[in-house]
ZAKERO-815387 format. One record per residue (C-alpha): y, z, x; residue number from 1. Coordinates in steps of 0.1 Angstrom, whole numbers. Each point is the difference from the previous one (the first is absolute). Layout:
# residues N
<atom><north>Y</north><up>Z</up><east>X</east><i>NUM</i></atom>
...
This chain:
# residues 351
<atom><north>361</north><up>-62</up><east>-146</east><i>1</i></atom>
<atom><north>-27</north><up>16</up><east>-19</east><i>2</i></atom>
<atom><north>-1</north><up>40</up><east>1</east><i>3</i></atom>
<atom><north>-29</north><up>3</up><east>12</east><i>4</i></atom>
<atom><north>5</north><up>-23</up><east>34</east><i>5</i></atom>
<atom><north>3</north><up>18</up><east>32</east><i>6</i></atom>
<atom><north>31</north><up>-10</up><east>22</east><i>7</i></atom>
<atom><north>-2</north><up>0</up><east>37</east><i>8</i></atom>
<atom><north>10</north><up>32</up><east>6</east><i>9</i></atom>
<atom><north>-24</north><up>11</up><east>-20</east><i>10</i></atom>
<atom><north>-25</north><up>-15</up><east>18</east><i>11</i></atom>
<atom><north>9</north><up>11</up><east>30</east><i>12</i></atom>
<atom><north>-3</north><up>34</up><east>-11</east><i>13</i></atom>
<atom><north>-32</north><up>-4</up><east>-16</east><i>14</i></atom>
<atom><north>-14</north><up>-8</up><east>31</east><i>15</i></atom>
<atom><north>16</north><up>29</up><east>20</east><i>16</i></atom>
<atom><north>-16</north><up>23</up><east>-23</east><i>17</i></atom>
<atom><north>-30</north><up>-21</up><east>3</east><i>18</i></atom>
<atom><north>-1</north><up>2</up><east>39</east><i>19</i></atom>
<atom><north>9</north><up>35</up><east>2</east><i>20</i></atom>
<atom><north>-27</north><up>14</up><east>-25</east><i>21</i></atom>
<atom><north>-28</north><up>-21</up><east>19</east><i>22</i></atom>
<atom><north>9</north><up>12</up><east>36</east><i>23</i></atom>
<atom><north>5</north><up>33</up><east>-11</east><i>24</i></atom>
<atom><north>-23</north><up>10</up><east>-32</east><i>25</i></atom>
<atom><north>30</north><up>18</up><east>-18</east><i>26</i></atom>
<atom><north>31</north><up>-3</up><east>-28</east><i>27</i></atom>
<atom><north>28</north><up>-19</up><east>11</east><i>28</i></atom>
<atom><north>38</north><up>11</up><east>-2</east><i>29</i></atom>
<atom><north>30</north><up>-19</up><east>-6</east><i>30</i></atom>
<atom><north>12</north><up>19</up><east>30</east><i>31</i></atom>
<atom><north>-28</north><up>-12</up><east>21</east><i>32</i></atom>
<atom><north>9</north><up>-32</up><east>-9</east><i>33</i></atom>
<atom><north>34</north><up>2</up><east>7</east><i>34</i></atom>
<atom><north>-9</north><up>15</up><east>33</east><i>35</i></atom>
<atom><north>-18</north><up>-33</up><east>12</east><i>36</i></atom>
<atom><north>30</north><up>-20</up><east>1</east><i>37</i></atom>
<atom><north>-18</north><up>-30</up><east>-14</east><i>38</i></atom>
<atom><north>19</north><up>-10</up><east>-34</east><i>39</i></atom>
<atom><north>38</north><up>3</up><east>-1</east><i>40</i></atom>
<atom><north>4</north><up>27</up><east>-36</east><i>41</i></atom>
<atom><north>15</north><up>32</up><east>-4</east><i>42</i></atom>
<atom><north>-27</north><up>32</up><east>-2</east><i>43</i></atom>
<atom><north>15</north><up>-5</up><east>-38</east><i>44</i></atom>
<atom><north>-5</north><up>-35</up><east>-4</east><i>45</i></atom>
<atom><north>-41</north><up>8</up><east>15</east><i>46</i></atom>
<atom><north>-6</north><up>26</up><east>-24</east><i>47</i></atom>
<atom><north>10</north><up>-23</up><east>-30</east><i>48</i></atom>
<atom><north>-18</north><up>-26</up><east>15</east><i>49</i></atom>
<atom><north>-30</north><up>20</up><east>2</east><i>50</i></atom>
<atom><north>7</north><up>17</up><east>-34</east><i>51</i></atom>
<atom><north>-6</north><up>-42</up><east>-12</east><i>52</i></atom>
<atom><north>-28</north><up>-7</up><east>16</east><i>53</i></atom>
<atom><north>-19</north><up>32</up><east>-11</east><i>54</i></atom>
<atom><north>13</north><up>-6</up><east>-37</east><i>55</i></atom>
<atom><north>-11</north><up>-36</up><east>7</east><i>56</i></atom>
<atom><north>-36</north><up>12</up><east>11</east><i>57</i></atom>
<atom><north>3</north><up>-6</up><east>35</east><i>58</i></atom>
<atom><north>2</north><up>35</up><east>11</east><i>59</i></atom>
<atom><north>-11</north><up>31</up><east>-12</east><i>60</i></atom>
<atom><north>13</north><up>36</up><east>7</east><i>61</i></atom>
<atom><north>-29</north><up>28</up><east>3</east><i>62</i></atom>
<atom><north>21</north><up>27</up><east>-6</east><i>63</i></atom>
<atom><north>32</north><up>4</up><east>-13</east><i>64</i></atom>
<atom><north>18</north><up>12</up><east>35</east><i>65</i></atom>
<atom><north>-20</north><up>-22</up><east>21</east><i>66</i></atom>
<atom><north>7</north><up>-39</up><east>13</east><i>67</i></atom>
<atom><north>-21</north><up>-26</up><east>-12</east><i>68</i></atom>
<atom><north>-30</north><up>-20</up><east>3</east><i>69</i></atom>
<atom><north>-8</north><up>-34</up><east>-4</east><i>70</i></atom>
<atom><north>-22</north><up>-9</up><east>-33</east><i>71</i></atom>
<atom><north>-27</north><up>-26</up><east>3</east><i>72</i></atom>
<atom><north>24</north><up>-25</up><east>-18</east><i>73</i></atom>
<atom><north>24</north><up>10</up><east>31</east><i>74</i></atom>
<atom><north>-29</north><up>-5</up><east>26</east><i>75</i></atom>
<atom><north>-8</north><up>-32</up><east>-17</east><i>76</i></atom>
<atom><north>38</north><up>-17</up><east>3</east><i>77</i></atom>
<atom><north>1</north><up>13</up><east>37</east><i>78</i></atom>
<atom><north>-34</north><up>-17</up><east>6</east><i>79</i></atom>
<atom><north>12</north><up>-28</up><east>-21</east><i>80</i></atom>
<atom><north>27</north><up>-10</up><east>26</east><i>81</i></atom>
<atom><north>-21</north><up>8</up><east>31</east><i>82</i></atom>
<atom><north>-26</north><up>-29</up><east>-15</east><i>83</i></atom>
<atom><north>35</north><up>-25</up><east>-9</east><i>84</i></atom>
<atom><north>5</north><up>-1</up><east>35</east><i>85</i></atom>
<atom><north>-11</north><up>-35</up><east>14</east><i>86</i></atom>
<atom><north>-16</north><up>13</up><east>29</east><i>87</i></atom>
<atom><north>-12</north><up>33</up><east>13</east><i>88</i></atom>
<atom><north>17</north><up>7</up><east>33</east><i>89</i></atom>
<atom><north>-24</north><up>4</up><east>26</east><i>90</i></atom>
<atom><north>18</north><up>31</up><east>15</east><i>91</i></atom>
<atom><north>-12</north><up>17</up><east>-34</east><i>92</i></atom>
<atom><north>-33</north><up>-7</up><east>12</east><i>93</i></atom>
<atom><north>-14</north><up>29</up><east>23</east><i>94</i></atom>
<atom><north>-14</north><up>-16</up><east>34</east><i>95</i></atom>
<atom><north>-40</north><up>-8</up><east>-1</east><i>96</i></atom>
<atom><north>-16</north><up>-1</up><east>33</east><i>97</i></atom>
<atom><north>-35</north><up>-4</up><east>-16</east><i>98</i></atom>
<atom><north>-19</north><up>-30</up><east>12</east><i>99</i></atom>
<atom><north>-36</north><up>-13</up><east>-7</east><i>100</i></atom>
<atom><north>-15</north><up>10</up><east>31</east><i>101</i></atom>
<atom><north>-32</north><up>-23</up><east>-2</east><i>102</i></atom>
<atom><north>-5</north><up>-38</up><east>-19</east><i>103</i></atom>
<atom><north>-17</north><up>14</up><east>-28</east><i>104</i></atom>
<atom><north>-3</north><up>-19</up><east>-33</east><i>105</i></atom>
<atom><north>-14</north><up>32</up><east>-16</east><i>106</i></atom>
<atom><north>25</north><up>-1</up><east>-32</east><i>107</i></atom>
<atom><north>-3</north><up>43</up><east>-7</east><i>108</i></atom>
<atom><north>9</north><up>8</up><east>34</east><i>109</i></atom>
<atom><north>32</north><up>-18</up><east>-5</east><i>110</i></atom>
<atom><north>6</north><up>17</up><east>-32</east><i>111</i></atom>
<atom><north>-7</north><up>31</up><east>12</east><i>112</i></atom>
<atom><north>22</north><up>2</up><east>28</east><i>113</i></atom>
<atom><north>29</north><up>-17</up><east>-25</east><i>114</i></atom>
<atom><north>-10</north><up>27</up><east>-20</east><i>115</i></atom>
<atom><north>7</north><up>27</up><east>28</east><i>116</i></atom>
<atom><north>28</north><up>-18</up><east>10</east><i>117</i></atom>
<atom><north>20</north><up>6</up><east>-32</east><i>118</i></atom>
<atom><north>-9</north><up>37</up><east>-8</east><i>119</i></atom>
<atom><north>10</north><up>9</up><east>40</east><i>120</i></atom>
<atom><north>27</north><up>-13</up><east>-5</east><i>121</i></atom>
<atom><north>11</north><up>7</up><east>-33</east><i>122</i></atom>
<atom><north>-14</north><up>35</up><east>3</east><i>123</i></atom>
<atom><north>-11</north><up>-4</up><east>-35</east><i>124</i></atom>
<atom><north>-36</north><up>-16</up><east>-15</east><i>125</i></atom>
<atom><north>-4</north><up>-38</up><east>13</east><i>126</i></atom>
<atom><north>-24</north><up>-20</up><east>-19</east><i>127</i></atom>
<atom><north>-15</north><up>-35</up><east>-1</east><i>128</i></atom>
<atom><north>-18</north><up>-17</up><east>-24</east><i>129</i></atom>
<atom><north>-28</north><up>-24</up><east>20</east><i>130</i></atom>
<atom><north>-8</north><up>-33</up><east>-19</east><i>131</i></atom>
<atom><north>-27</north><up>-5</up><east>-26</east><i>132</i></atom>
<atom><north>-33</north><up>-19</up><east>22</east><i>133</i></atom>
<atom><north>-8</north><up>-15</up><east>-31</east><i>134</i></atom>
<atom><north>31</north><up>-17</up><east>-8</east><i>135</i></atom>
<atom><north>5</north><up>-17</up><east>37</east><i>136</i></atom>
<atom><north>-10</north><up>-33</up><east>9</east><i>137</i></atom>
<atom><north>-25</north><up>0</up><east>27</east><i>138</i></atom>
<atom><north>0</north><up>-27</up><east>29</east><i>139</i></atom>
<atom><north>-36</north><up>17</up><east>8</east><i>140</i></atom>
<atom><north>-25</north><up>25</up><east>-17</east><i>141</i></atom>
<atom><north>-29</north><up>19</up><east>9</east><i>142</i></atom>
<atom><north>-24</north><up>21</up><east>-17</east><i>143</i></atom>
<atom><north>-20</north><up>27</up><east>24</east><i>144</i></atom>
<atom><north>-27</north><up>20</up><east>-10</east><i>145</i></atom>
<atom><north>8</north><up>39</up><east>3</east><i>146</i></atom>
<atom><north>-29</north><up>14</up><east>-22</east><i>147</i></atom>
<atom><north>-21</north><up>-15</up><east>-26</east><i>148</i></atom>
<atom><north>24</north><up>3</up><east>-25</east><i>149</i></atom>
<atom><north>33</north><up>1</up><east>16</east><i>150</i></atom>
<atom><north>18</north><up>-29</up><east>17</east><i>151</i></atom>
<atom><north>28</north><up>-2</up><east>23</east><i>152</i></atom>
<atom><north>26</north><up>-28</up><east>-8</east><i>153</i></atom>
<atom><north>16</north><up>-15</up><east>31</east><i>154</i></atom>
<atom><north>31</north><up>-23</up><east>-11</east><i>155</i></atom>
<atom><north>25</north><up>-22</up><east>27</east><i>156</i></atom>
<atom><north>32</north><up>-7</up><east>-22</east><i>157</i></atom>
<atom><north>12</north><up>-37</up><east>7</east><i>158</i></atom>
<atom><north>30</north><up>22</up><east>22</east><i>159</i></atom>
<atom><north>-29</north><up>16</up><east>23</east><i>160</i></atom>
<atom><north>-2</north><up>33</up><east>-15</east><i>161</i></atom>
<atom><north>-28</north><up>17</up><east>0</east><i>162</i></atom>
<atom><north>-12</north><up>22</up><east>-32</east><i>163</i></atom>
<atom><north>-31</north><up>19</up><east>-13</east><i>164</i></atom>
<atom><north>-14</north><up>14</up><east>-29</east><i>165</i></atom>
<atom><north>-35</north><up>15</up><east>-13</east><i>166</i></atom>
<atom><north>-16</north><up>-6</up><east>-28</east><i>167</i></atom>
<atom><north>-32</north><up>12</up><east>-19</east><i>168</i></atom>
<atom><north>-24</north><up>-25</up><east>-13</east><i>169</i></atom>
<atom><north>-26</north><up>11</up><east>-27</east><i>170</i></atom>
<atom><north>-23</north><up>-26</up><east>17</east><i>171</i></atom>
<atom><north>-19</north><up>5</up><east>34</east><i>172</i></atom>
<atom><north>14</north><up>-26</up><east>30</east><i>173</i></atom>
<atom><north>-13</north><up>-14</up><east>28</east><i>174</i></atom>
<atom><north>22</north><up>-12</up><east>28</east><i>175</i></atom>
<atom><north>-15</north><up>-31</up><east>1</east><i>176</i></atom>
<atom><north>11</north><up>-5</up><east>-40</east><i>177</i></atom>
<atom><north>36</north><up>11</up><east>12</east><i>178</i></atom>
<atom><north>2</north><up>-26</up><east>23</east><i>179</i></atom>
<atom><north>-9</north><up>-22</up><east>-20</east><i>180</i></atom>
<atom><north>26</north><up>13</up><east>-27</east><i>181</i></atom>
<atom><north>25</north><up>-3</up><east>25</east><i>182</i></atom>
<atom><north>-4</north><up>-33</up><east>12</east><i>183</i></atom>
<atom><north>1</north><up>-11</up><east>-37</east><i>184</i></atom>
<atom><north>35</north><up>17</up><east>-6</east><i>185</i></atom>
<atom><north>16</north><up>-15</up><east>31</east><i>186</i></atom>
<atom><north>-11</north><up>-31</up><east>-2</east><i>187</i></atom>
<atom><north>13</north><up>-5</up><east>-40</east><i>188</i></atom>
<atom><north>25</north><up>22</up><east>-3</east><i>189</i></atom>
<atom><north>18</north><up>4</up><east>32</east><i>190</i></atom>
<atom><north>41</north><up>8</up><east>-9</east><i>191</i></atom>
<atom><north>-9</north><up>20</up><east>-36</east><i>192</i></atom>
<atom><north>-6</north><up>32</up><east>-8</east><i>193</i></atom>
<atom><north>-28</north><up>20</up><east>-4</east><i>194</i></atom>
<atom><north>9</north><up>3</up><east>-37</east><i>195</i></atom>
<atom><north>0</north><up>-36</up><east>0</east><i>196</i></atom>
<atom><north>-35</north><up>1</up><east>14</east><i>197</i></atom>
<atom><north>-13</north><up>22</up><east>-25</east><i>198</i></atom>
<atom><north>14</north><up>-20</up><east>-28</east><i>199</i></atom>
<atom><north>-16</north><up>-37</up><east>14</east><i>200</i></atom>
<atom><north>-36</north><up>19</up><east>3</east><i>201</i></atom>
<atom><north>4</north><up>9</up><east>-33</east><i>202</i></atom>
<atom><north>4</north><up>-37</up><east>-12</east><i>203</i></atom>
<atom><north>-16</north><up>-17</up><east>32</east><i>204</i></atom>
<atom><north>-36</north><up>21</up><east>2</east><i>205</i></atom>
<atom><north>-24</north><up>-24</up><east>-22</east><i>206</i></atom>
<atom><north>12</north><up>-27</up><east>23</east><i>207</i></atom>
<atom><north>-3</north><up>17</up><east>36</east><i>208</i></atom>
<atom><north>-34</north><up>23</up><east>-8</east><i>209</i></atom>
<atom><north>-30</north><up>-22</up><east>6</east><i>210</i></atom>
<atom><north>17</north><up>-6</up><east>33</east><i>211</i></atom>
<atom><north>7</north><up>37</up><east>9</east><i>212</i></atom>
<atom><north>-25</north><up>12</up><east>-23</east><i>213</i></atom>
<atom><north>11</north><up>39</up><east>-6</east><i>214</i></atom>
<atom><north>23</north><up>4</up><east>26</east><i>215</i></atom>
<atom><north>31</north><up>-12</up><east>-23</east><i>216</i></atom>
<atom><north>-13</north><up>23</up><east>-28</east><i>217</i></atom>
<atom><north>-1</north><up>28</up><east>24</east><i>218</i></atom>
<atom><north>34</north><up>-11</up><east>17</east><i>219</i></atom>
<atom><north>15</north><up>-1</up><east>-39</east><i>220</i></atom>
<atom><north>-13</north><up>38</up><east>-5</east><i>221</i></atom>
<atom><north>16</north><up>11</up><east>32</east><i>222</i></atom>
<atom><north>32</north><up>-14</up><east>-11</east><i>223</i></atom>
<atom><north>1</north><up>14</up><east>-30</east><i>224</i></atom>
<atom><north>14</north><up>33</up><east>18</east><i>225</i></atom>
<atom><north>27</north><up>-18</up><east>6</east><i>226</i></atom>
<atom><north>9</north><up>0</up><east>-38</east><i>227</i></atom>
<atom><north>3</north><up>39</up><east>-1</east><i>228</i></atom>
<atom><north>15</north><up>0</up><east>40</east><i>229</i></atom>
<atom><north>30</north><up>-30</up><east>-9</east><i>230</i></atom>
<atom><north>20</north><up>30</up><east>-21</east><i>231</i></atom>
<atom><north>-4</north><up>22</up><east>28</east><i>232</i></atom>
<atom><north>30</north><up>4</up><east>27</east><i>233</i></atom>
<atom><north>-1</north><up>15</up><east>35</east><i>234</i></atom>
<atom><north>30</north><up>23</up><east>7</east><i>235</i></atom>
<atom><north>3</north><up>18</up><east>32</east><i>236</i></atom>
<atom><north>22</north><up>28</up><east>3</east><i>237</i></atom>
<atom><north>17</north><up>23</up><east>29</east><i>238</i></atom>
<atom><north>20</north><up>28</up><east>-3</east><i>239</i></atom>
<atom><north>-9</north><up>20</up><east>-26</east><i>240</i></atom>
<atom><north>3</north><up>31</up><east>17</east><i>241</i></atom>
<atom><north>39</north><up>-11</up><east>7</east><i>242</i></atom>
<atom><north>3</north><up>6</up><east>-37</east><i>243</i></atom>
<atom><north>-6</north><up>39</up><east>-1</east><i>244</i></atom>
<atom><north>32</north><up>21</up><east>6</east><i>245</i></atom>
<atom><north>24</north><up>-32</up><east>-13</east><i>246</i></atom>
<atom><north>32</north><up>11</up><east>-15</east><i>247</i></atom>
<atom><north>-5</north><up>-11</up><east>-39</east><i>248</i></atom>
<atom><north>-34</north><up>1</up><east>4</east><i>249</i></atom>
<atom><north>-10</north><up>38</up><east>0</east><i>250</i></atom>
<atom><north>-20</north><up>3</up><east>-33</east><i>251</i></atom>
<atom><north>-33</north><up>3</up><east>17</east><i>252</i></atom>
<atom><north>-17</north><up>-7</up><east>-37</east><i>253</i></atom>
<atom><north>12</north><up>-31</up><east>1</east><i>254</i></atom>
<atom><north>-4</north><up>-7</up><east>34</east><i>255</i></atom>
<atom><north>-38</north><up>5</up><east>-2</east><i>256</i></atom>
<atom><north>-3</north><up>-23</up><east>-28</east><i>257</i></atom>
<atom><north>20</north><up>-25</up><east>14</east><i>258</i></atom>
<atom><north>-27</north><up>1</up><east>32</east><i>259</i></atom>
<atom><north>-25</north><up>-3</up><east>-19</east><i>260</i></atom>
<atom><north>12</north><up>-32</up><east>-16</east><i>261</i></atom>
<atom><north>7</north><up>-8</up><east>35</east><i>262</i></atom>
<atom><north>-37</north><up>3</up><east>8</east><i>263</i></atom>
<atom><north>-12</north><up>-15</up><east>-28</east><i>264</i></atom>
<atom><north>20</north><up>-29</up><east>13</east><i>265</i></atom>
<atom><north>-10</north><up>-26</up><east>-25</east><i>266</i></atom>
<atom><north>23</north><up>10</up><east>-26</east><i>267</i></atom>
<atom><north>31</north><up>-1</up><east>28</east><i>268</i></atom>
<atom><north>-9</north><up>-34</up><east>7</east><i>269</i></atom>
<atom><north>-4</north><up>-12</up><east>-32</east><i>270</i></atom>
<atom><north>36</north><up>13</up><east>-8</east><i>271</i></atom>
<atom><north>14</north><up>-19</up><east>33</east><i>272</i></atom>
<atom><north>-19</north><up>-28</up><east>-6</east><i>273</i></atom>
<atom><north>20</north><up>-4</up><east>-29</east><i>274</i></atom>
<atom><north>29</north><up>-5</up><east>19</east><i>275</i></atom>
<atom><north>-11</north><up>-25</up><east>29</east><i>276</i></atom>
<atom><north>25</north><up>-28</up><east>-6</east><i>277</i></atom>
<atom><north>19</north><up>-25</up><east>25</east><i>278</i></atom>
<atom><north>31</north><up>23</up><east>2</east><i>279</i></atom>
<atom><north>8</north><up>17</up><east>30</east><i>280</i></atom>
<atom><north>-1</north><up>32</up><east>-5</east><i>281</i></atom>
<atom><north>1</north><up>24</up><east>-32</east><i>282</i></atom>
<atom><north>9</north><up>32</up><east>-6</east><i>283</i></atom>
<atom><north>-22</north><up>25</up><east>-31</east><i>284</i></atom>
<atom><north>26</north><up>33</up><east>-4</east><i>285</i></atom>
<atom><north>-17</north><up>29</up><east>-15</east><i>286</i></atom>
<atom><north>-13</north><up>-8</up><east>-35</east><i>287</i></atom>
<atom><north>5</north><up>-39</up><east>3</east><i>288</i></atom>
<atom><north>-35</north><up>2</up><east>20</east><i>289</i></atom>
<atom><north>-15</north><up>11</up><east>-38</east><i>290</i></atom>
<atom><north>-27</north><up>16</up><east>19</east><i>291</i></atom>
<atom><north>-11</north><up>35</up><east>-3</east><i>292</i></atom>
<atom><north>16</north><up>30</up><east>25</east><i>293</i></atom>
<atom><north>23</north><up>-25</up><east>17</east><i>294</i></atom>
<atom><north>34</north><up>7</up><east>-22</east><i>295</i></atom>
<atom><north>12</north><up>14</up><east>34</east><i>296</i></atom>
<atom><north>-11</north><up>-22</up><east>22</east><i>297</i></atom>
<atom><north>16</north><up>-40</up><east>13</east><i>298</i></atom>
<atom><north>-25</north><up>-29</up><east>9</east><i>299</i></atom>
<atom><north>19</north><up>-26</up><east>22</east><i>300</i></atom>
<atom><north>-25</north><up>-29</up><east>-1</east><i>301</i></atom>
<atom><north>-3</north><up>-32</up><east>12</east><i>302</i></atom>
<atom><north>-27</north><up>-30</up><east>3</east><i>303</i></atom>
<atom><north>-17</north><up>-17</up><east>30</east><i>304</i></atom>
<atom><north>-22</north><up>-34</up><east>0</east><i>305</i></atom>
<atom><north>-8</north><up>-34</up><east>13</east><i>306</i></atom>
<atom><north>22</north><up>-29</up><east>-7</east><i>307</i></atom>
<atom><north>13</north><up>8</up><east>-38</east><i>308</i></atom>
<atom><north>-34</north><up>18</up><east>-6</east><i>309</i></atom>
<atom><north>8</north><up>40</up><east>-4</east><i>310</i></atom>
<atom><north>-30</north><up>16</up><east>15</east><i>311</i></atom>
<atom><north>14</north><up>38</up><east>-8</east><i>312</i></atom>
<atom><north>25</north><up>27</up><east>-4</east><i>313</i></atom>
<atom><north>11</north><up>23</up><east>28</east><i>314</i></atom>
<atom><north>28</north><up>25</up><east>-2</east><i>315</i></atom>
<atom><north>9</north><up>41</up><east>1</east><i>316</i></atom>
<atom><north>-2</north><up>26</up><east>-26</east><i>317</i></atom>
<atom><north>22</north><up>31</up><east>3</east><i>318</i></atom>
<atom><north>27</north><up>22</up><east>-19</east><i>319</i></atom>
<atom><north>28</north><up>-15</up><east>-17</east><i>320</i></atom>
<atom><north>22</north><up>10</up><east>27</east><i>321</i></atom>
<atom><north>-18</north><up>-25</up><east>30</east><i>322</i></atom>
<atom><north>25</north><up>-16</up><east>21</east><i>323</i></atom>
<atom><north>2</north><up>-31</up><east>-18</east><i>324</i></atom>
<atom><north>23</north><up>-19</up><east>26</east><i>325</i></atom>
<atom><north>-28</north><up>6</up><east>23</east><i>326</i></atom>
<atom><north>-31</north><up>-3</up><east>-22</east><i>327</i></atom>
<atom><north>9</north><up>-34</up><east>-15</east><i>328</i></atom>
<atom><north>4</north><up>-18</up><east>30</east><i>329</i></atom>
<atom><north>-31</north><up>17</up><east>17</east><i>330</i></atom>
<atom><north>-24</north><up>-14</up><east>-28</east><i>331</i></atom>
<atom><north>15</north><up>-33</up><east>-4</east><i>332</i></atom>
<atom><north>-4</north><up>-7</up><east>38</east><i>333</i></atom>
<atom><north>-34</north><up>14</up><east>0</east><i>334</i></atom>
<atom><north>-11</north><up>-22</up><east>-25</east><i>335</i></atom>
<atom><north>19</north><up>-30</up><east>15</east><i>336</i></atom>
<atom><north>-22</north><up>17</up><east>40</east><i>337</i></atom>
<atom><north>-32</north><up>-3</up><east>-24</east><i>338</i></atom>
<atom><north>6</north><up>-35</up><east>-12</east><i>339</i></atom>
<atom><north>9</north><up>-14</up><east>29</east><i>340</i></atom>
<atom><north>-30</north><up>16</up><east>21</east><i>341</i></atom>
<atom><north>-26</north><up>-13</up><east>-26</east><i>342</i></atom>
<atom><north>19</north><up>-36</up><east>2</east><i>343</i></atom>
<atom><north>-10</north><up>1</up><east>40</east><i>344</i></atom>
<atom><north>-20</north><up>23</up><east>2</east><i>345</i></atom>
<atom><north>-26</north><up>2</up><east>33</east><i>346</i></atom>
<atom><north>34</north><up>7</up><east>15</east><i>347</i></atom>
<atom><north>17</north><up>29</up><east>10</east><i>348</i></atom>
<atom><north>27</north><up>10</up><east>-25</east><i>349</i></atom>
<atom><north>27</north><up>24</up><east>3</east><i>350</i></atom>
<atom><north>5</north><up>20</up><east>-33</east><i>351</i></atom>
């Protein structure tokens, strides 16, 4: 056995230290671990184990006479063991009584509700990144005039959800022109994306220009807006005030900067988008996020989607001593429930 390997008893002691620190927020002594009677070892043995864990970088000792606290490495080891479990027991997940109160196909309402439940249940900050409308396949698309140069795009997905986006045009458009454009797009591009429509228009515009006069020219001009919008994510946040006063997040200067980052949202969305994958749950602890002013925070995130298509990300942001054993199953379940709601949308689904 390598000298750096942890024995089962070492792992048990580390888990007990993390759980005590997460629960109480105070350094943990060998005496308090001994009093739990959850590990068979003498006080002297426990002191040696904790000293070994400190030497290996899993624990640190804030003061000479104080107990020990887990480092990011120690938290990572603990979280890794939670994530290795084949299933996340339902008893770890708080009972969520929220239900859809109406049979609506409004995706934003669903995601806002999910975000609020994440914040309320975790007592931390909940976030949801909504899908990019321009990258989603559509079953039906319509353009509606708001003003001479502003157009509302209404997109119905193959999974029967409705998304909207407002676009700006450099050319004035009439509703008659927008109706002709909608008809053309639905006839020729159903099942594809708005990005694909834009690309096809560039290639096929000369072919159809005579038939549609200048309607397609104006449509292409309108869709050029999506070139910039395509790279933007919309992020919902609930519970930012919950981070105030949290232990470990007492630096008001850092908190102000953190909230400014959240308010900007785009930078946070880019960070989280990097971690969208088919994995069940990801946990980023402190500096692992590589994002300014979150070194004192942990992020627990997962994806939601339809079939095999990842649509977005949701999760919780809180201090590093958040109750991982509770939050990880919460985020996992919420991602699955949102995915199910999208799959069977139009029916009442309990989150």
